[in-house]
N, C-alpha and C positions, 0 to 999 in steps of 0.2 A: 709635743702634748693630745692627749686625746682628740679627739671629735666625738662630740654627740650627736647623735638623730636622736630629738623631736616626732612620736607618732605622735596627734589629736584628732581628736571627735570629738560631739557634743557631749561623751560622757566620761570619754580617761584620756590620760597623758603617759606615757612609757620612754623609756631614755632608757638609748646605746649606746654606744663605744665603736668605736673604727673597727672593731672584729664581732659586733655584734651579741655583745654581750651584756644584758641586760642589767642598768646600772640601777634603773627609779623604776619603780610602779607608783603611780597613784591614783586618786581617786579619776573614775572615767577613763577608765584601762582598754587600749582599742588592740586587737592582734596587728603582732608585730609583721607584719610580711618576709622582713629578712630572718627568717626566725631564729630571734635575740634569743638567748639563753640564761637565763636568770642565776644566779649564785648567791648561799643567802649564808653570810661567814657568822654574824652574831647576834644577838636578841640583846637587846636594850625594855626597857618598863615601856616608855614610851618613845623605841624607836626604831627602826632599823636601823643596821648595818652593814652599806653593798659596796662592794670589794669590784673593782674590775678585775675581771683576767689579765693585764698587764701589764706589763710593775709601770708604766709612762701612764696607766689610768690616773682618775681622781677620785678618793673614796667620796664620796656625800652620803652625808648621812637623812631620811625620811621616814619625817611623821607616821610613827607605826599604824593610827586610827584615817593614814590615804596609802593601806598598801590593803592591794585584790590579795585574797585567797587562790594558790595556785592552782585550785581544781575551779576558779570563779575563770579561768584562760585553758580552761580544755583536758590541764595534766588531775594526772587522779590522785587524789588523796592520803589510796595506801594499795599498795605492792600485792597484789594476793595470790598465792602459792597454788596454783590450780594442779600440782602432783600428791598438795600436801588434800589440798581441794576433792580430788576424784579415793581416792583413800577408801575402801571398806563399803562404796560408792559401785556399782555395776550397771550395765547396758543392755536395757530390752535386747541389742543386738540379740545377744548370746545365750537367751531365754532358752531353756533343753526345749519347753513346748514348741519354739519356733524354730528347730537343729532336729528336729524324732523323727525318721523317714520310720515307716511302714515294713512290718516281715516285708511283706514280697511286693515292697521295693520293686524290685528289680521285674519283676513281672507288669507292674501296669506301667514304665517306664518304656514297654514296649521293646523290648533288648534281646539281641541273638546273638547266641555265642557261636563263633565257626570257630570250626575244629581241621589246621592243618595237618595231623595223625591220627591215628588212630596205638596203641600202643598195645601191644600183645606178648599177654607174663598170666603170671599167679596175679591174687592177692594181694596185697604187703602185708604184713604180719597186722601192724598194728593201723590200717583204713576200715570202716566198718564199711560194705558193700551192701549192694542188689542187682540180685538178675534179674531180667525180660521176659518172663513169663513167654509162653507164644513158638510154636516152630519156628513161624517165620525170620525166628532171633537169633538162632544155633544154624552151625551146620556143620558135617561131618563128615571131613577131610581128612585129606596126607601128607606128610609133610618133614620134613629134613632140617634136624639142625645142625648149623654149622656149629662142630667144638669150637670155637676158638673163639667166636664172642656168642655162644648161644641162641640167636637167630634163627627161627623158622622162618621157613619155601614153603612153599604151597608147590607140590606137585598131582597134576593133571593128571590122574588116576591110569593112567594108556600109558605116562611112561613109570611111575612105580614099579612097577613088577620088577622094570633091569634093578635098578636098586634096594631091591624092596630090603634084604638085609640093616639097610639106613635108614630108610620109611616105620613112621608111625604115623601110629591114628588119629585123631584127635574132638572134639567134638568145643568146636567154638561160640565159647556161650558172648553175651554183650551182659557186659556190667558194667555199675557204674559207683564212686565212692561218695563221700557226704558232701564233699568239694565239690559235687556235678562231674568230677573226671570222667573220662569214657575208655577202657578196656576192654579185647578181648577176650577173655579166660579160654585156654587152655586145656582141657582135660582129658586126660589122657585114657584110655581104651583100650582096656588089657586085651592082648590075641591073645586069637583060642578057647576063648574063657578062662580061661587060665585069671584063680582069684590074685587080688592082689588090695591089701586094702589100704595102700595109699591113695588108689585109683579111686575105691568103694570110698573110702572115705569122704572126696575131693568130690563126689558125684551126690555124695549126698550133703550136707554142704550147697551145692549150687544151688542142690531144690527149696532145700532150707531158707538160701537167700529172695526164694524170691517174694516171698510175703513180709520176712524180717531183716530188719540190719544185722548181720552178724562181720564176725571176724574170724580167720581162721590162723587157725597158729599150730604148729606140726611139733609133733608128736611125740620124742626119738623113743620114748621106755614101751610107748603101745604100739609105736610100728603103723603112724595113723595120723589124720587131720582134726585136730578139735576145732567145739566151734564154740562162739562166745557170741553170745545175743547182748545186745545195745538193752539198759533197761529202762528205760526212757522209749516212752512214746517219736518216734522222730519224725520229721520231717518227710513226704514222699519222693521218691527219687526224682530227678529231672532227667529225661533220655533227650536227649541230641537225633534233632528234626531232622533225622536223614536216614534212607534208606536203607535195610543192609547192605544192600550192593554195595552201594555208595562207603557204608566204612566197612565193607570188607578190603574195598579200592584204597585207600587212605593207609591202613592198616597191610598191607601186604603190596599196593603198586609197583613196587621195583624188585620186589621178592617173591616172584611166580616162577619157577620153571615148565615150558611148553615145549620144549625142544630137547632130543634123544641129544643132540649138540651143544646145552645149554654148558657153560666152561664151570660148571657148581660138578655135574653130575660126570663133567669130561676127568673132572680131577677125580672122583669118587673111585671111578672105575681106572686107574690110573693111566691115564693117556693126558694129560699134561702133567 
């Protein structure tokens, strides 16, 4: 036999069985401290038929006019589909005006790029580059190219004479591409004033790149470098904030020959 609990106040009466199922809610309903659950199974014209959840519960019939709507008990009268409601609507958080940064954002952010190394190479054929003007940003040096990895080594002038047949003279010039990546461009200087169209065209390209963004491409048909200038007005280059000496140290930190007994020179002399 099912036990019924009756909760009363001045306004309402609520009846539950022993399992906490609401069997009847009449006029003057009070909130049920035992979290009773109302089950609605049948509607008649004049009454509401309520079934208890357990088989041993007793079904009762309560006049409809004494039944309080579910919303009066603090329960929702409809289910809101939030996904459907949000469809097509946007949040102010993603307003482009609130997310867009200015073109000079990096400068305003007061950030500094720290370079771990500076490459020594010719310009990539697909890169637009600029060359820094001024005598302070170039240096004429003697170098030896390692035939295995094509890496350049600086040789002190006094030592260069001992392996003169392997030494070349280059003009190192500071350059930078559109991404702000700096590098040293080794421009070969022809020996004994001999004419070399490749060397001469590279020198012309470097001079042009002082004031314009250019691309350098080898033209085998003419035996020289072709210069392609950018059509649009591009932003001014961003140069590294360091001295030329610091740039040289990063570029050749482990590749400078200062001794006659350097392993590289011994190898070239056939001593090791």
